[in-house]
mmCIF file of the protein (N, C-alpha, C, O) and its ligand, coordinates in Angstrom:
data_MODEL
# 
_entry.id   MODEL 
# 
loop_
_entity.id 
_entity.type 
_entity.pdbx_number_of_molecules 
1 polymer     1 
2 non-polymer 1 
# 
_entity_poly.entity_id                      1 
_entity_poly.type                           'polypeptide(L)' 
_entity_poly.nstd_linkage                   no 
_entity_poly.nstd_monomer                   no 
_entity_poly.pdbx_seq_one_letter_code       MCDHNRTEMIARRDGVDYVECLECREIFEAEDLEPIAVEEDDE 
_entity_poly.pdbx_seq_one_letter_code_can   MCDHNRTEMIARRDGVDYVECLECREIFEAEDLEPIAVEEDDE 
_entity_poly.pdbx_strand_id                 A 
# 
loop_
_entity_poly_seq.entity_id 
_entity_poly_seq.num 
_entity_poly_seq.mon_id 
_entity_poly_seq.hetero 
1 1  MET n 
1 2  CYS n 
1 3  ASP n 
1 4  HIS n 
1 5  ASN n 
1 6  ARG n 
1 7  THR n 
1 8  GLU n 
1 9  MET n 
1 10 ILE n 
1 11 ALA n 
1 12 ARG n 
1 13 ARG n 
1 14 ASP n 
1 15 GLY n 
1 16 VAL n 
1 17 ASP n 
1 18 TYR n 
1 19 VAL n 
1 20 GLU n 
1 21 CYS n 
1 22 LEU n 
1 23 GLU n 
1 24 CYS n 
1 25 ARG n 
1 26 GLU n 
1 27 ILE n 
1 28 PHE n 
1 29 GLU n 
1 30 ALA n 
1 31 GLU n 
1 32 ASP n 
1 33 LEU n 
1 34 GLU n 
1 35 PRO n 
1 36 ILE n 
1 37 ALA n 
1 38 VAL n 
1 39 GLU n 
1 40 GLU n 
1 41 ASP n 
1 42 ASP n 
1 43 GLU n 
# 
loop_
_struct_asym.id 
_struct_asym.entity_id 
A 1 
B 2 
# 
loop_
_chem_comp.id 
_chem_comp.type 
_chem_comp.mon_nstd_flag 
ALA 'L-peptide linking' y 
ARG 'L-peptide linking' y 
ASN 'L-peptide linking' y 
ASP 'L-peptide linking' y 
CYS 'L-peptide linking' y 
GLU 'L-peptide linking' y 
GLY 'peptide linking'   y 
HIS 'L-peptide linking' y 
ILE 'L-peptide linking' y 
LEU 'L-peptide linking' y 
MET 'L-peptide linking' y 
PHE 'L-peptide linking' y 
PRO 'L-peptide linking' y 
THR 'L-peptide linking' y 
TYR 'L-peptide linking' y 
VAL 'L-peptide linking' y 
ZN  non-polymer         . 
# 
_pdbx_entity_nonpoly.entity_id   2 
_pdbx_entity_nonpoly.name        ? 
_pdbx_entity_nonpoly.comp_id     ZN 
# 
_pdbx_nonpoly_scheme.asym_id         B 
_pdbx_nonpoly_scheme.entity_id       2 
_pdbx_nonpoly_scheme.mon_id          ZN 
_pdbx_nonpoly_scheme.ndb_seq_num     1 
_pdbx_nonpoly_scheme.pdb_seq_num     101 
_pdbx_nonpoly_scheme.auth_seq_num    101 
_pdbx_nonpoly_scheme.pdb_mon_id      ZN 
_pdbx_nonpoly_scheme.auth_mon_id     ZN 
_pdbx_nonpoly_scheme.pdb_strand_id   A 
_pdbx_nonpoly_scheme.pdb_ins_code    . 
# 
loop_
_atom_site.group_PDB 
_atom_site.id 
_atom_site.type_symbol 
_atom_site.label_atom_id 
_atom_site.label_alt_id 
_atom_site.label_comp_id 
_atom_site.label_asym_id 
_atom_site.label_entity_id 
_atom_site.label_seq_id 
_atom_site.pdbx_PDB_ins_code 
_atom_site.Cartn_x 
_atom_site.Cartn_y 
_atom_site.Cartn_z 
_atom_site.occupancy 
_atom_site.B_iso_or_equiv 
_atom_site.pdbx_formal_charge 
_atom_site.auth_seq_id 
_atom_site.auth_comp_id 
_atom_site.auth_asym_id 
_atom_site.auth_atom_id 
_atom_site.pdbx_PDB_model_num 
ATOM   1   N  N  . MET A 1 1  ? -1.412  -7.258  -14.175 1.00 0.00 ? 1   MET A N  1 
ATOM   2   C  CA . MET A 1 1  ? -1.249  -7.178  -12.711 1.00 0.00 ? 1   MET A CA 1 
ATOM   3   C  C  . MET A 1 1  ? -1.020  -5.730  -12.294 1.00 0.00 ? 1   MET A C  1 
ATOM   4   O  O  . MET A 1 1  ? -0.244  -5.000  -12.912 1.00 0.00 ? 1   MET A O  1 
ATOM   5   N  N  . CYS A 1 2  ? -1.709  -5.337  -11.238 1.00 0.00 ? 2   CYS A N  1 
ATOM   6   C  CA . CYS A 1 2  ? -1.617  -3.943  -10.810 1.00 0.00 ? 2   CYS A CA 1 
ATOM   7   C  C  . CYS A 1 2  ? -0.563  -3.782  -9.717  1.00 0.00 ? 2   CYS A C  1 
ATOM   8   O  O  . CYS A 1 2  ? -0.479  -4.573  -8.778  1.00 0.00 ? 2   CYS A O  1 
ATOM   9   N  N  . ASP A 1 3  ? 0.218   -2.751  -9.872  1.00 0.00 ? 3   ASP A N  1 
ATOM   10  C  CA . ASP A 1 3  ? 1.260   -2.495  -8.869  1.00 0.00 ? 3   ASP A CA 1 
ATOM   11  C  C  . ASP A 1 3  ? 0.783   -1.506  -7.809  1.00 0.00 ? 3   ASP A C  1 
ATOM   12  O  O  . ASP A 1 3  ? 1.518   -1.181  -6.876  1.00 0.00 ? 3   ASP A O  1 
ATOM   13  N  N  . HIS A 1 4  ? -0.442  -1.034  -7.958  1.00 0.00 ? 4   HIS A N  1 
ATOM   14  C  CA . HIS A 1 4  ? -1.021  -0.086  -7.007  1.00 0.00 ? 4   HIS A CA 1 
ATOM   15  C  C  . HIS A 1 4  ? -0.130  1.146   -6.841  1.00 0.00 ? 4   HIS A C  1 
ATOM   16  O  O  . HIS A 1 4  ? 0.198   1.546   -5.725  1.00 0.00 ? 4   HIS A O  1 
ATOM   17  N  N  . ASN A 1 5  ? 0.238   1.714   -7.931  1.00 0.00 ? 5   ASN A N  1 
ATOM   18  C  CA . ASN A 1 5  ? 1.113   2.893   -7.860  1.00 0.00 ? 5   ASN A CA 1 
ATOM   19  C  C  . ASN A 1 5  ? 0.316   4.157   -7.576  1.00 0.00 ? 5   ASN A C  1 
ATOM   20  O  O  . ASN A 1 5  ? 0.846   5.110   -7.005  1.00 0.00 ? 5   ASN A O  1 
ATOM   21  N  N  . ARG A 1 6  ? -0.939  4.172   -7.965  1.00 0.00 ? 6   ARG A N  1 
ATOM   22  C  CA . ARG A 1 6  ? -1.765  5.355   -7.736  1.00 0.00 ? 6   ARG A CA 1 
ATOM   23  C  C  . ARG A 1 6  ? -2.822  5.009   -6.712  1.00 0.00 ? 6   ARG A C  1 
ATOM   24  O  O  . ARG A 1 6  ? -3.775  4.284   -7.000  1.00 0.00 ? 6   ARG A O  1 
ATOM   25  N  N  . THR A 1 7  ? -2.643  5.536   -5.510  1.00 0.00 ? 7   THR A N  1 
ATOM   26  C  CA . THR A 1 7  ? -3.600  5.225   -4.455  1.00 0.00 ? 7   THR A CA 1 
ATOM   27  C  C  . THR A 1 7  ? -4.101  6.502   -3.802  1.00 0.00 ? 7   THR A C  1 
ATOM   28  O  O  . THR A 1 7  ? -3.473  7.558   -3.885  1.00 0.00 ? 7   THR A O  1 
ATOM   29  N  N  . GLU A 1 8  ? -5.236  6.375   -3.159  1.00 0.00 ? 8   GLU A N  1 
ATOM   30  C  CA . GLU A 1 8  ? -5.848  7.501   -2.485  1.00 0.00 ? 8   GLU A CA 1 
ATOM   31  C  C  . GLU A 1 8  ? -6.342  7.039   -1.121  1.00 0.00 ? 8   GLU A C  1 
ATOM   32  O  O  . GLU A 1 8  ? -7.034  6.028   -1.008  1.00 0.00 ? 8   GLU A O  1 
ATOM   33  N  N  . MET A 1 9  ? -5.978  7.795   -0.083  1.00 0.00 ? 9   MET A N  1 
ATOM   34  C  CA . MET A 1 9  ? -6.441  7.423   1.248   1.00 0.00 ? 9   MET A CA 1 
ATOM   35  C  C  . MET A 1 9  ? -7.931  7.674   1.352   1.00 0.00 ? 9   MET A C  1 
ATOM   36  O  O  . MET A 1 9  ? -8.412  8.750   0.998   1.00 0.00 ? 9   MET A O  1 
ATOM   37  N  N  . ILE A 1 10 ? -8.642  6.709   1.822   1.00 0.00 ? 10  ILE A N  1 
ATOM   38  C  CA . ILE A 1 10 ? -10.096 6.845   1.900   1.00 0.00 ? 10  ILE A CA 1 
ATOM   39  C  C  . ILE A 1 10 ? -10.596 6.831   3.326   1.00 0.00 ? 10  ILE A C  1 
ATOM   40  O  O  . ILE A 1 10 ? -11.685 7.334   3.600   1.00 0.00 ? 10  ILE A O  1 
ATOM   41  N  N  . ALA A 1 11 ? -9.826  6.266   4.241   1.00 0.00 ? 11  ALA A N  1 
ATOM   42  C  CA . ALA A 1 11 ? -10.309 6.185   5.617   1.00 0.00 ? 11  ALA A CA 1 
ATOM   43  C  C  . ALA A 1 11 ? -9.158  5.919   6.565   1.00 0.00 ? 11  ALA A C  1 
ATOM   44  O  O  . ALA A 1 11 ? -8.089  5.446   6.179   1.00 0.00 ? 11  ALA A O  1 
ATOM   45  N  N  . ARG A 1 12 ? -9.421  6.244   7.830   1.00 0.00 ? 12  ARG A N  1 
ATOM   46  C  CA . ARG A 1 12 ? -8.450  5.916   8.863   1.00 0.00 ? 12  ARG A CA 1 
ATOM   47  C  C  . ARG A 1 12 ? -9.202  5.349   10.049  1.00 0.00 ? 12  ARG A C  1 
ATOM   48  O  O  . ARG A 1 12 ? -10.177 5.935   10.519  1.00 0.00 ? 12  ARG A O  1 
ATOM   49  N  N  . ARG A 1 13 ? -8.752  4.225   10.522  1.00 0.00 ? 13  ARG A N  1 
ATOM   50  C  CA . ARG A 1 13 ? -9.433  3.570   11.631  1.00 0.00 ? 13  ARG A CA 1 
ATOM   51  C  C  . ARG A 1 13 ? -8.403  2.913   12.523  1.00 0.00 ? 13  ARG A C  1 
ATOM   52  O  O  . ARG A 1 13 ? -7.567  2.131   12.070  1.00 0.00 ? 13  ARG A O  1 
ATOM   53  N  N  . ASP A 1 14 ? -8.481  3.248   13.809  1.00 0.00 ? 14  ASP A N  1 
ATOM   54  C  CA . ASP A 1 14 ? -7.560  2.640   14.774  1.00 0.00 ? 14  ASP A CA 1 
ATOM   55  C  C  . ASP A 1 14 ? -6.112  2.817   14.343  1.00 0.00 ? 14  ASP A C  1 
ATOM   56  O  O  . ASP A 1 14 ? -5.285  1.919   14.500  1.00 0.00 ? 14  ASP A O  1 
ATOM   57  N  N  . GLY A 1 15 ? -5.827  3.987   13.800  1.00 0.00 ? 15  GLY A N  1 
ATOM   58  C  CA . GLY A 1 15 ? -4.448  4.270   13.430  1.00 0.00 ? 15  GLY A CA 1 
ATOM   59  C  C  . GLY A 1 15 ? -4.007  3.610   12.139  1.00 0.00 ? 15  GLY A C  1 
ATOM   60  O  O  . GLY A 1 15 ? -2.847  3.706   11.737  1.00 0.00 ? 15  GLY A O  1 
ATOM   61  N  N  . VAL A 1 16 ? -4.949  2.939   11.495  1.00 0.00 ? 16  VAL A N  1 
ATOM   62  C  CA . VAL A 1 16 ? -4.597  2.284   10.235  1.00 0.00 ? 16  VAL A CA 1 
ATOM   63  C  C  . VAL A 1 16 ? -5.197  3.071   9.082   1.00 0.00 ? 16  VAL A C  1 
ATOM   64  O  O  . VAL A 1 16 ? -6.391  3.373   9.073   1.00 0.00 ? 16  VAL A O  1 
ATOM   65  N  N  . ASP A 1 17 ? -4.370  3.394   8.127   1.00 0.00 ? 17  ASP A N  1 
ATOM   66  C  CA . ASP A 1 17 ? -4.870  4.098   6.953   1.00 0.00 ? 17  ASP A CA 1 
ATOM   67  C  C  . ASP A 1 17 ? -5.318  3.093   5.903   1.00 0.00 ? 17  ASP A C  1 
ATOM   68  O  O  . ASP A 1 17 ? -4.652  2.095   5.630   1.00 0.00 ? 17  ASP A O  1 
ATOM   69  N  N  . TYR A 1 18 ? -6.478  3.401   5.325   1.00 0.00 ? 18  TYR A N  1 
ATOM   70  C  CA . TYR A 1 18 ? -6.964  2.545   4.257   1.00 0.00 ? 18  TYR A CA 1 
ATOM   71  C  C  . TYR A 1 18 ? -6.883  3.327   2.956   1.00 0.00 ? 18  TYR A C  1 
ATOM   72  O  O  . TYR A 1 18 ? -7.293  4.486   2.883   1.00 0.00 ? 18  TYR A O  1 
ATOM   73  N  N  . VAL A 1 19 ? -6.367  2.699   1.967   1.00 0.00 ? 19  VAL A N  1 
ATOM   74  C  CA . VAL A 1 19 ? -6.208  3.362   0.689   1.00 0.00 ? 19  VAL A CA 1 
ATOM   75  C  C  . VAL A 1 19 ? -6.907  2.561   -0.404  1.00 0.00 ? 19  VAL A C  1 
ATOM   76  O  O  . VAL A 1 19 ? -7.071  1.343   -0.325  1.00 0.00 ? 19  VAL A O  1 
ATOM   77  N  N  . GLU A 1 20 ? -7.307  3.307   -1.422  1.00 0.00 ? 20  GLU A N  1 
ATOM   78  C  CA . GLU A 1 20 ? -7.925  2.651   -2.569  1.00 0.00 ? 20  GLU A CA 1 
ATOM   79  C  C  . GLU A 1 20 ? -7.052  2.876   -3.782  1.00 0.00 ? 20  GLU A C  1 
ATOM   80  O  O  . GLU A 1 20 ? -6.616  3.996   -4.051  1.00 0.00 ? 20  GLU A O  1 
ATOM   81  N  N  . CYS A 1 21 ? -6.807  1.836   -4.491  1.00 0.00 ? 21  CYS A N  1 
ATOM   82  C  CA . CYS A 1 21 ? -6.013  1.948   -5.708  1.00 0.00 ? 21  CYS A CA 1 
ATOM   83  C  C  . CYS A 1 21 ? -6.879  2.552   -6.806  1.00 0.00 ? 21  CYS A C  1 
ATOM   84  O  O  . CYS A 1 21 ? -7.972  2.062   -7.093  1.00 0.00 ? 21  CYS A O  1 
ATOM   85  N  N  . LEU A 1 22 ? -6.384  3.608   -7.407  1.00 0.00 ? 22  LEU A N  1 
ATOM   86  C  CA . LEU A 1 22 ? -7.170  4.281   -8.437  1.00 0.00 ? 22  LEU A CA 1 
ATOM   87  C  C  . LEU A 1 22 ? -7.154  3.500   -9.741  1.00 0.00 ? 22  LEU A C  1 
ATOM   88  O  O  . LEU A 1 22 ? -7.911  3.800   -10.664 1.00 0.00 ? 22  LEU A O  1 
ATOM   89  N  N  . GLU A 1 23 ? -6.314  2.527   -9.812  1.00 0.00 ? 23  GLU A N  1 
ATOM   90  C  CA . GLU A 1 23 ? -6.194  1.741   -11.049 1.00 0.00 ? 23  GLU A CA 1 
ATOM   91  C  C  . GLU A 1 23 ? -7.154  0.553   -11.045 1.00 0.00 ? 23  GLU A C  1 
ATOM   92  O  O  . GLU A 1 23 ? -7.913  0.340   -11.990 1.00 0.00 ? 23  GLU A O  1 
ATOM   93  N  N  . CYS A 1 24 ? -7.098  -0.212  -9.958  1.00 0.00 ? 24  CYS A N  1 
ATOM   94  C  CA . CYS A 1 24 ? -7.900  -1.442  -9.927  1.00 0.00 ? 24  CYS A CA 1 
ATOM   95  C  C  . CYS A 1 24 ? -9.021  -1.363  -8.913  1.00 0.00 ? 24  CYS A C  1 
ATOM   96  O  O  . CYS A 1 24 ? -9.805  -2.302  -8.776  1.00 0.00 ? 24  CYS A O  1 
ATOM   97  N  N  . ARG A 1 25 ? -9.105  -0.233  -8.190  1.00 0.00 ? 25  ARG A N  1 
ATOM   98  C  CA . ARG A 1 25 ? -10.174 0.024   -7.227  1.00 0.00 ? 25  ARG A CA 1 
ATOM   99  C  C  . ARG A 1 25 ? -10.125 -0.919  -6.035  1.00 0.00 ? 25  ARG A C  1 
ATOM   100 O  O  . ARG A 1 25 ? -11.112 -1.068  -5.315  1.00 0.00 ? 25  ARG A O  1 
ATOM   101 N  N  . GLU A 1 26 ? -9.010  -1.536  -5.832  1.00 0.00 ? 26  GLU A N  1 
ATOM   102 C  CA . GLU A 1 26 ? -8.899  -2.413  -4.680  1.00 0.00 ? 26  GLU A CA 1 
ATOM   103 C  C  . GLU A 1 26 ? -8.623  -1.580  -3.440  1.00 0.00 ? 26  GLU A C  1 
ATOM   104 O  O  . GLU A 1 26 ? -7.933  -0.563  -3.506  1.00 0.00 ? 26  GLU A O  1 
ATOM   105 N  N  . ILE A 1 27 ? -9.160  -2.011  -2.318  1.00 0.00 ? 27  ILE A N  1 
ATOM   106 C  CA . ILE A 1 27 ? -8.969  -1.307  -1.067  1.00 0.00 ? 27  ILE A CA 1 
ATOM   107 C  C  . ILE A 1 27 ? -8.131  -2.167  -0.132  1.00 0.00 ? 27  ILE A C  1 
ATOM   108 O  O  . ILE A 1 27 ? -8.386  -3.358  0.045   1.00 0.00 ? 27  ILE A O  1 
ATOM   109 N  N  . PHE A 1 28 ? -7.149  -1.547  0.447   1.00 0.00 ? 28  PHE A N  1 
ATOM   110 C  CA . PHE A 1 28 ? -6.307  -2.293  1.369   1.00 0.00 ? 28  PHE A CA 1 
ATOM   111 C  C  . PHE A 1 28 ? -5.684  -1.347  2.366   1.00 0.00 ? 28  PHE A C  1 
ATOM   112 O  O  . PHE A 1 28 ? -5.821  -0.128  2.263   1.00 0.00 ? 28  PHE A O  1 
ATOM   113 N  N  . GLU A 1 29 ? -4.997  -1.924  3.336   1.00 0.00 ? 29  GLU A N  1 
ATOM   114 C  CA . GLU A 1 29 ? -4.342  -1.099  4.339   1.00 0.00 ? 29  GLU A CA 1 
ATOM   115 C  C  . GLU A 1 29 ? -3.085  -0.471  3.757   1.00 0.00 ? 29  GLU A C  1 
ATOM   116 O  O  . GLU A 1 29 ? -2.339  -1.097  3.004   1.00 0.00 ? 29  GLU A O  1 
ATOM   117 N  N  . ALA A 1 30 ? -2.877  0.773   4.127   1.00 0.00 ? 30  ALA A N  1 
ATOM   118 C  CA . ALA A 1 30 ? -1.709  1.473   3.604   1.00 0.00 ? 30  ALA A CA 1 
ATOM   119 C  C  . ALA A 1 30 ? -0.424  0.755   3.989   1.00 0.00 ? 30  ALA A C  1 
ATOM   120 O  O  . ALA A 1 30 ? 0.566   0.772   3.257   1.00 0.00 ? 30  ALA A O  1 
ATOM   121 N  N  . GLU A 1 31 ? -0.466  0.130   5.145   1.00 0.00 ? 31  GLU A N  1 
ATOM   122 C  CA . GLU A 1 31 ? 0.738   -0.565  5.586   1.00 0.00 ? 31  GLU A CA 1 
ATOM   123 C  C  . GLU A 1 31 ? 1.131   -1.668  4.619   1.00 0.00 ? 31  GLU A C  1 
ATOM   124 O  O  . GLU A 1 31 ? 2.304   -2.013  4.478   1.00 0.00 ? 31  GLU A O  1 
ATOM   125 N  N  . ASP A 1 32 ? 0.125   -2.210  3.960   1.00 0.00 ? 32  ASP A N  1 
ATOM   126 C  CA . ASP A 1 32 ? 0.428   -3.285  3.031   1.00 0.00 ? 32  ASP A CA 1 
ATOM   127 C  C  . ASP A 1 32 ? 1.192   -2.779  1.818   1.00 0.00 ? 32  ASP A C  1 
ATOM   128 O  O  . ASP A 1 32 ? 1.803   -3.538  1.066   1.00 0.00 ? 32  ASP A O  1 
ATOM   129 N  N  . LEU A 1 33 ? 1.128   -1.456  1.661   1.00 0.00 ? 33  LEU A N  1 
ATOM   130 C  CA . LEU A 1 33 ? 1.822   -0.880  0.506   1.00 0.00 ? 33  LEU A CA 1 
ATOM   131 C  C  . LEU A 1 33 ? 3.279   -0.595  0.811   1.00 0.00 ? 33  LEU A C  1 
ATOM   132 O  O  . LEU A 1 33 ? 4.092   -0.387  -0.090  1.00 0.00 ? 33  LEU A O  1 
ATOM   133 N  N  . GLU A 1 34 ? 3.590   -0.589  2.087   1.00 0.00 ? 34  GLU A N  1 
ATOM   134 C  CA . GLU A 1 34 ? 4.971   -0.295  2.448   1.00 0.00 ? 34  GLU A CA 1 
ATOM   135 C  C  . GLU A 1 34 ? 5.891   -1.285  1.756   1.00 0.00 ? 34  GLU A C  1 
ATOM   136 O  O  . GLU A 1 34 ? 5.695   -2.498  1.833   1.00 0.00 ? 34  GLU A O  1 
ATOM   137 N  N  . PRO A 1 35 ? 6.866   -0.764  1.099   1.00 0.00 ? 35  PRO A N  1 
ATOM   138 C  CA . PRO A 1 35 ? 7.799   -1.664  0.441   1.00 0.00 ? 35  PRO A CA 1 
ATOM   139 C  C  . PRO A 1 35 ? 8.478   -2.569  1.461   1.00 0.00 ? 35  PRO A C  1 
ATOM   140 O  O  . PRO A 1 35 ? 8.884   -2.136  2.539   1.00 0.00 ? 35  PRO A O  1 
ATOM   141 N  N  . ILE A 1 36 ? 8.583   -3.785  1.101   1.00 0.00 ? 36  ILE A N  1 
ATOM   142 C  CA . ILE A 1 36 ? 9.246   -4.729  2.011   1.00 0.00 ? 36  ILE A CA 1 
ATOM   143 C  C  . ILE A 1 36 ? 10.703  -4.314  2.169   1.00 0.00 ? 36  ILE A C  1 
ATOM   144 O  O  . ILE A 1 36 ? 11.401  -4.020  1.198   1.00 0.00 ? 36  ILE A O  1 
ATOM   145 N  N  . ALA A 1 37 ? 11.132  -4.301  3.414   1.00 0.00 ? 37  ALA A N  1 
ATOM   146 C  CA . ALA A 1 37 ? 12.509  -3.898  3.691   1.00 0.00 ? 37  ALA A CA 1 
ATOM   147 C  C  . ALA A 1 37 ? 13.476  -4.686  2.842   1.00 0.00 ? 37  ALA A C  1 
ATOM   148 O  O  . ALA A 1 37 ? 13.494  -5.917  2.831   1.00 0.00 ? 37  ALA A O  1 
ATOM   149 N  N  . VAL A 1 38 ? 14.256  -3.942  2.152   1.00 0.00 ? 38  VAL A N  1 
ATOM   150 C  CA . VAL A 1 38 ? 15.211  -4.604  1.266   1.00 0.00 ? 38  VAL A CA 1 
ATOM   151 C  C  . VAL A 1 38 ? 16.381  -5.137  2.089   1.00 0.00 ? 38  VAL A C  1 
ATOM   152 O  O  . VAL A 1 38 ? 17.124  -4.398  2.733   1.00 0.00 ? 38  VAL A O  1 
ATOM   153 N  N  . GLU A 1 39 ? 16.496  -6.419  2.031   1.00 0.00 ? 39  GLU A N  1 
ATOM   154 C  CA . GLU A 1 39 ? 17.610  -7.013  2.768   1.00 0.00 ? 39  GLU A CA 1 
ATOM   155 C  C  . GLU A 1 39 ? 18.885  -6.867  1.951   1.00 0.00 ? 39  GLU A C  1 
ATOM   156 O  O  . GLU A 1 39 ? 18.958  -7.217  0.774   1.00 0.00 ? 39  GLU A O  1 
ATOM   157 N  N  . GLU A 1 40 ? 19.848  -6.351  2.616   1.00 0.00 ? 40  GLU A N  1 
ATOM   158 C  CA . GLU A 1 40 ? 21.119  -6.187  1.896   1.00 0.00 ? 40  GLU A CA 1 
ATOM   159 C  C  . GLU A 1 40 ? 21.760  -7.545  1.696   1.00 0.00 ? 40  GLU A C  1 
ATOM   160 O  O  . GLU A 1 40 ? 22.174  -8.232  2.630   1.00 0.00 ? 40  GLU A O  1 
ATOM   161 N  N  . ASP A 1 41 ? 21.813  -7.876  0.466   1.00 0.00 ? 41  ASP A N  1 
ATOM   162 C  CA . ASP A 1 41 ? 22.400  -9.176  0.137   1.00 0.00 ? 41  ASP A CA 1 
ATOM   163 C  C  . ASP A 1 41 ? 23.624  -8.932  -0.729  1.00 0.00 ? 41  ASP A C  1 
ATOM   164 O  O  . ASP A 1 41 ? 23.750  -9.379  -1.869  1.00 0.00 ? 41  ASP A O  1 
ATOM   165 N  N  . ASP A 1 42 ? 24.504  -8.193  -0.098  1.00 0.00 ? 42  ASP A N  1 
ATOM   166 C  CA . ASP A 1 42 ? 25.680  -7.726  -0.858  1.00 0.00 ? 42  ASP A CA 1 
ATOM   167 C  C  . ASP A 1 42 ? 26.962  -8.168  -0.157  1.00 0.00 ? 42  ASP A C  1 
ATOM   168 O  O  . ASP A 1 42 ? 27.835  -7.373  0.190   1.00 0.00 ? 42  ASP A O  1 
ATOM   169 N  N  . GLU A 1 43 ? 27.016  -9.437  0.022   1.00 0.00 ? 43  GLU A N  1 
ATOM   170 C  CA . GLU A 1 43 ? 28.173  -9.950  0.763   1.00 0.00 ? 43  GLU A CA 1 
ATOM   171 C  C  . GLU A 1 43 ? 29.423  -9.922  -0.086  1.00 0.00 ? 43  GLU A C  1 
ATOM   172 O  O  . GLU A 1 43 ? 30.492  -10.318 0.377   1.00 0.00 ? 43  GLU A O  1 
HETATM 173 ZN ZN . ZN  B 2 .  ? -4.107  -1.558  -7.992  1.00 0.00 2 101 ZN  A ZN 1 
# 
């Protein structure tokens, strides 16, 4: 399974950056790479 750690921006459209993973060659929106906000679960 690829974690998409190595990516390269290939295009920008309508303010959305598109990146390509250099490992698996998958293309997706850069926003999808944003780490999900870590919810503090430290009660
Ligand atoms: Zn990948």
